[in-house]
C-alpha positions in Angstrom: 0.0 0.0 0.0 1.4 3.5 -1.0 2.1 6.2 1.5 -0.7 8.2 0.0 -3.3 5.5 0.9 -1.9 5.3 4.5 -2.2 9.0 4.6 -5.9 8.9 3.2 -7.0 6.1 5.4 -5.5 8.0 8.5 -7.2 11.1 7.8 -10.6 9.3 7.5 -10.0 7.6 10.7 -9.3 10.8 12.3 -12.3 12.5 10.8 -14.4 9.7 12.2 -12.9 10.0 15.6 -13.5 13.8 15.5 -17.1 13.1 14.6 -17.6 10.6 17.2 -16.3 12.9 19.8 -18.2 16.0 18.6 -21.3 14.0 18.2 -22.7 14.2 14.4 -25.9 15.2 15.9 -24.7 18.3 17.6 -23.8 19.7 14.3 -26.8 18.9 12.4 -29.6 19.4 14.8 -32.5 20.8 13.1 -35.8 22.5 14.5 -38.4 19.9 14.7 -41.6 22.0 15.1 -43.8 21.5 11.8 -47.1 23.2 13.0 -49.0 25.1 15.5 -52.5 23.8 16.6 -55.2 24.7 18.8 -57.2 21.6 19.3 -61.0 22.4 19.4 -60.4 26.1 18.8 -62.1 27.3 15.5 -59.9 30.5 15.5 -56.7 28.4 15.6 -53.7 29.3 17.9 -54.0 32.5 20.1 -53.9 35.8 18.0 -51.4 38.5 19.0 -54.2 40.6 20.6 -55.4 37.7 22.6 -54.2 37.6 26.3 -53.4 33.8 25.9 -50.8 34.7 23.4 -48.4 36.5 25.8 -49.1 33.7 28.5 -48.3 31.2 25.7 -44.8 33.0 25.1 -44.1 32.8 28.7 -45.0 29.2 29.0 -43.2 28.1 26.0 -40.1 30.2 26.1 -39.6 31.3 29.8 -39.9 35.0 28.7 -41.7 37.2 31.3 -43.5 40.1 29.7 -44.0 42.9 32.2 -45.5 46.3 32.1 -43.6 49.6 33.1 -40.9 49.7 30.6 -39.7 52.5 28.3 -38.3 51.1 24.9 -36.1 53.4 22.5 -35.4 52.0 19.0 -31.9 52.8 17.8 -31.2 52.4 14.2 -27.6 52.0 12.8 -24.3 53.4 14.4 -25.5 57.0 14.1 -28.4 56.3 16.1 -26.7 53.9 18.6 -23.3 54.6 19.6 -23.4 58.4 20.7 -26.3 57.3 23.2 -24.4 54.4 24.4 -21.3 56.3 25.0 -23.5 59.1 27.0 -24.9 56.2 29.1 -21.7 54.4 29.8 -20.0 57.7 30.8 -22.8 58.1 33.5 -22.2 54.8 35.2 -21.8 55.1 38.9 -21.6 51.5 40.4 -21.8 48.7 37.5 -21.3 48.2 33.8 -21.7 44.7 32.3 -20.9 44.3 28.5 -21.2 41.1 26.6 -20.3 40.9 22.8 -20.1 38.3 20.2 -18.3 40.0 17.2 -15.3 42.3 17.8 -12.4 43.6 15.7 -10.0 46.4 16.1 -11.0 49.8 15.2 -12.6 53.2 16.4 -15.6 51.3 18.0 -13.5 49.0 20.0 -11.3 51.8 21.1 -14.0 54.1 21.8 -15.6 51.5 24.0 -12.3 50.8 25.9 -12.0 54.6 26.5 -15.2 54.7 28.3 -14.8 51.4 30.2 -11.2 52.5 31.4 -12.5 55.9 32.6 -15.3 54.5 34.6 -13.1 51.6 36.1 -10.6 54.3 37.1 -13.6 56.0 38.8 -14.2 52.6 41.2 -17.1 51.5 38.8 -17.1 47.8 38.7 -16.7 46.9 34.9 -17.0 43.4 33.5 -16.5 42.5 30.0 -17.6 39.2 28.4 -16.3 38.2 25.0 -17.3 35.2 22.9 -14.1 33.5 22.3 -14.9 32.8 18.6 -16.5 36.0 17.4 -14.1 38.3 19.2 -10.7 36.5 18.6 -9.7 39.3 16.1 -9.2 41.6 19.0 -5.6 42.3 19.8 -4.0 41.1 23.2 -2.7 44.6 23.6 -6.2 46.0 23.6 -7.2 43.3 26.1 -4.1 43.9 28.3 -4.9 47.6 28.5 -8.4 47.1 29.9 -7.3 44.7 32.4 -4.3 47.0 33.6 -6.9 49.7 34.0 -9.2 47.6 36.4 -11.7 46.4 33.7 -12.6 42.6 34.1 -12.0 41.0 30.9 -13.3 37.3 30.4 -13.4 35.0 27.5 -16.5 32.8 26.9 -16.2 29.3 25.6 -12.6 29.1 24.6 -12.3 26.1 22.2 -10.4 23.2 23.8 -9.8 19.4 22.6 -12.0 18.2 25.6 -15.1 20.6 24.7 -15.2 20.0 21.0 -18.8 19.0 21.2 -19.7 22.6 22.0 -17.7 24.0 19.0 -21.1 24.7 17.1 -22.7 26.4 20.3 -21.7 30.2 20.4 -22.8 32.9 22.2 -24.3 35.5 20.0 -25.7 37.6 22.7 -25.4 41.3 22.9 -25.7 42.9 26.5 -25.0 46.4 27.7 -26.3 47.2 31.2 -25.4 50.4 33.0 -26.0 50.5 36.7 -28.5 47.7 36.5 -31.2 50.3 35.2 -30.3 51.0 31.4 -30.3 48.0 28.8 -29.2 47.6 25.4 -29.3 44.7 23.0 -29.7 44.0 19.1 -27.3 43.0 16.3 -24.5 45.7 16.9 -20.9 44.7 18.0 -17.4 46.2 18.2 -16.4 46.7 14.4 -16.0 50.1 12.4 -18.8 48.9 9.8 -21.5 49.4 12.2 -20.7 53.0 12.2 -22.9 55.3 9.8 -26.5 55.7 8.7 -27.1 51.9 7.2 -27.6 53.6 3.6 -24.1 53.6 2.4 -21.6 50.9 1.5 -19.6 49.4 4.4 -22.0 51.2 6.8 -24.4 48.4 8.0 -28.0 48.8 8.3 -28.7 47.7 11.9 -31.5 47.9 14.4 -30.9 48.0 18.3 -33.1 48.8 21.3 -32.3 50.9 24.6 -34.8 50.3 27.4 -35.3 51.0 31.1 -37.7 49.4 33.6 -38.4 45.7 35.0 -37.1 44.2 31.8 -33.5 45.4 32.2 -33.1 42.9 34.9 -33.7 40.0 32.7 -31.1 41.3 30.4 -28.7 41.5 33.4 -29.5 38.0 34.3 -28.6 36.9 30.8 -25.2 38.4 31.4 -25.0 36.9 34.8 -25.6 33.5 33.1 -22.7 33.9 30.7 -20.2 35.3 33.5 -21.0 32.2 35.8 -20.4 30.0 32.8 -17.1 31.7 32.3 -15.7 32.4 35.7 -17.9 30.4 38.3 -19.0 33.7 39.7 -22.8 34.3 39.9 -23.7 37.8 40.1 -26.6 38.7 42.4 -27.8 41.5 44.9 -28.2 45.2 44.8 -25.2 46.1 43.2 -26.3 44.5 39.9 -30.0 44.2 40.3 -30.9 47.2 42.2 -34.4 47.5 43.6 -35.1 50.8 42.1 -34.8 49.4 38.5 -37.7 47.3 39.0 -39.8 50.5 39.3 -42.0 51.4 36.4 -40.3 53.7 33.8 -42.9 53.8 31.2 -46.1 52.0 29.7 -44.6 49.4 27.3 -45.2 45.6 28.0 -42.0 44.0 27.4 -39.7 41.0 27.8 -36.1 39.8 27.4 -35.8 36.6 25.7 -32.6 34.6 26.4 -32.4 31.7 24.0 -30.1 28.7 24.8 -29.4 25.4 22.8 -31.3 22.5 24.0 -32.5 19.0 22.6 -35.6 18.8 20.8 -37.4 22.1 20.0 -35.9 25.3 21.3 -37.3 28.2 23.0 -36.5 30.3 20.0 -38.1 27.9 17.7 -41.4 27.9 19.7 -41.2 31.9 19.8 -41.0 32.1 16.3 -43.8 29.5 15.6 -46.2 31.0 18.0 -45.4 34.4 16.6 -45.9 33.4 13.1 -49.2 31.4 14.0 -50.6 34.3 16.0 -50.5 36.8 12.8 -53.8 37.7 11.6 -53.0 40.8 9.4 -49.5 41.7 9.1 -46.3 39.7 9.3 -43.0 41.8 8.6 -39.7 40.2 9.0 -36.1 42.0 8.7 -33.2 39.6 9.1 -29.7 39.3 7.9 -29.5 35.7 7.5 -32.8 34.4 6.3 -32.8 30.7 5.8 -36.2 29.5 7.1 -35.9 25.8 6.6 -38.7 23.7 5.3 -40.7 23.8 8.5 -40.6 27.7 8.9 -41.4 27.9 5.3 -44.6 26.1 5.7 -45.5 28.2 8.6 -44.9 31.3 6.6 -47.0 29.9 3.7 -49.8 29.0 6.1 -49.9 32.5 7.2 -50.0 33.9 3.9 -52.7 31.5 2.8 -54.9 32.6 5.7 -54.8 36.3 4.2 -51.8 37.8 6.2 -49.7 40.1 4.5 -46.3 38.3 4.8 -43.2 40.3 3.8 -39.4 39.6 4.4 -36.5 42.0 4.0 -33.3 40.3 3.8 -29.7 40.9 2.4 -28.7 41.3 -1.3 -25.4 40.6 -2.9 -23.6 43.1 -0.3 -23.8 40.4 2.3 -21.0 39.3 4.4 -21.6 35.7 3.9 -22.5 34.8 0.4 -23.2 31.2 1.3 -26.0 32.0 3.6 -27.5 34.4 1.0 -27.5 31.6 -1.7 -29.1 29.2 0.8 -31.8 31.6 1.5 -32.5 32.1 -2.0 -33.5 28.6 -2.5 -36.7 29.2 -0.7 -37.8 32.3 -2.7 -39.9 30.5 -5.4 -41.9 28.6 -2.9 -42.3 31.7 -0.9 -43.3 34.0 -3.9 -45.6 31.4 -5.3 -47.4 31.2 -1.9 -47.9 35.0 -1.8 -45.1 36.0 0.4 -43.2 39.3 -0.8 -39.6 39.1 -0.4 -37.0 42.1 -0.8 -33.3 42.3 -0.8 -31.8 45.5 0.8 -29.6 47.3 -1.8 -27.4 49.8 -0.4 -25.1 47.8 2.1 -25.4 44.9 4.5 -28.6 44.5 6.0 -28.0 43.1 9.5 -30.9 43.9 11.5 -32.8 41.0 13.2 -36.4 42.2 13.9 -40.0 41.2 13.4 -43.4 43.0 13.8 -46.7 41.1 13.9 -50.1 42.8 13.4 -48.4 46.1 14.3 -48.5 45.1 18.0 -45.9 42.3 18.8 -42.2 43.2 17.9 -38.8 41.9 18.6 -35.3 43.4 18.2 -32.2 41.4 19.0 -29.4 39.1 17.8 -31.5 36.2 16.5 -31.2 35.4 12.9 -34.0 33.4 11.0 -31.8 30.4 10.5 -31.0 27.1 12.0 -27.7 28.4 13.6 -29.6 30.7 15.7 -32.5 28.8 16.5 -30.6 25.5 17.3 -27.0 26.3 18.3 -26.7 29.8 19.4 -27.5 31.8 22.7 -29.3 34.7 21.6 -30.9 37.9 23.2 -34.1 39.8 22.1 -36.3 42.5 23.5 -39.9 41.6 22.7 -42.6 44.3 23.0 -46.5 43.9 23.0 -47.1 47.5 22.3 -49.0 49.2 19.7 -46.7 52.3 19.6 -43.6 50.3 19.4 -45.5 48.2 16.8 -46.3 51.4 14.7 -42.6 52.5 14.8 -41.5 49.1 13.8 -44.0 49.1 10.8 -42.7 52.6 9.8 -39.0 51.4 9.9 -39.9 48.4 7.8 -41.9 50.7 5.2 -38.8 52.8 5.2 -36.2 50.1 4.5 -38.4 48.8 1.6 -37.8 51.9 -0.2 -34.1 51.0 -0.1 -34.7 47.4 -1.3 -35.5 45.4 -4.5 -38.7 43.4 -4.8 -37.9 39.9 -5.9 -40.4 39.1 -8.7 -41.0 35.4 -9.4 -40.9 35.4 -13.2 -37.5 37.4 -13.2 -36.1 35.1 -10.3 -36.8 32.2 -12.3 -34.7 33.6 -15.1 -31.4 33.8 -12.9 -28.3 32.2 -14.2 -27.8 28.2 -13.9 -24.5 29.1 -12.2 -26.5 30.9 -9.4 -29.0 27.9 -9.0 -26.1 25.5 -8.6 -24.4 27.7 -6.0 -27.8 28.0 -4.1 -28.5 24.1 -4.4 -24.9 23.4 -2.8 -25.2 26.1 -0.1 -28.8 24.9 0.6 -27.2 21.6 1.7 -25.3 23.2 4.3 -28.1 25.3 5.7 -28.3 23.4 9.2 -24.5 24.5 9.9 -24.1 28.0 8.2 
């Protein structure tokens, strides 16, 4: 037997051992919910405006929806970072920050400036970074923060003995100031999040700033990650001040922290209930829209019962072409079923949001793909409020102005090369 054959056999054996160690199901897990039923109820699953809907969300996802919140939608870098820097500079007791994606640049350096300044004024500053998404940060940047008193910790560094967790990343975004002000969304520490979302290399993003009882749930999301990374569970008035539970507005809201699990996941159940609850409108904005067959059928079912279903997703300006190609394999069936699909043209559409019947909304880190639904930790601010819903409808309508509607006849004429790329990408959709 030649040396090449020995090497090939050894490589196959090694590959088999790696798959056995990781567990093949851990990298191919799919979302199993195919339908939402309400046995004996002629009206079907609870509508968004039915009191049972909010209760169902709590029961099926563990997300508590509480009154007394104020919610401020922040668009793109121009609408997010100035307010964020202002809030960070006002911190008196604690700052907790958890980020998925980070890279060197002006945004990372500005965050460092404010964290260092507050740490030097005796504020306890905790920074939790996903070891996969934030690895581009330079060691010197980390050292400077630590030398100034900022506690920097890496979450889920990859080791030989935890390869089974390689696919499970923390995609969560958290900023909490003094336990009173919370931020989440899709933003991170990279300079393409700067700008107005209408120009190339200025990503279109949706984030949210909120105050009230729901901030404690965001702090608990951070605390769960911090405990996993350090063994230290954060409690007490320092991080959960009693004053933060007071009413700060009139919005009913909750913070959903989704985590991987066997079988159906909270993220999957959340989306399924939200789609099934739609009666008039269902507007989805998502950077990585790869619904899979089960969610495709749920969307088509909504359109069939008369819901105006629309999706805004990325165009060729995407940062991950494979995911874009995989998502486009669902366009024909969606368009045939009455769902309208738009691709955002100026730049990367990175927002992850949805608004249903102008009443039920979410903004957060969760993509409409198998990775977010099955593998990632995610954070979403959900709101059951007509004022927030009206704002979300307005933002969606404005984004359509910058988007190209995909027409069925034209889409069918795309080149064979595109169809081949789409077919190949779709075969990888569970792990994209």
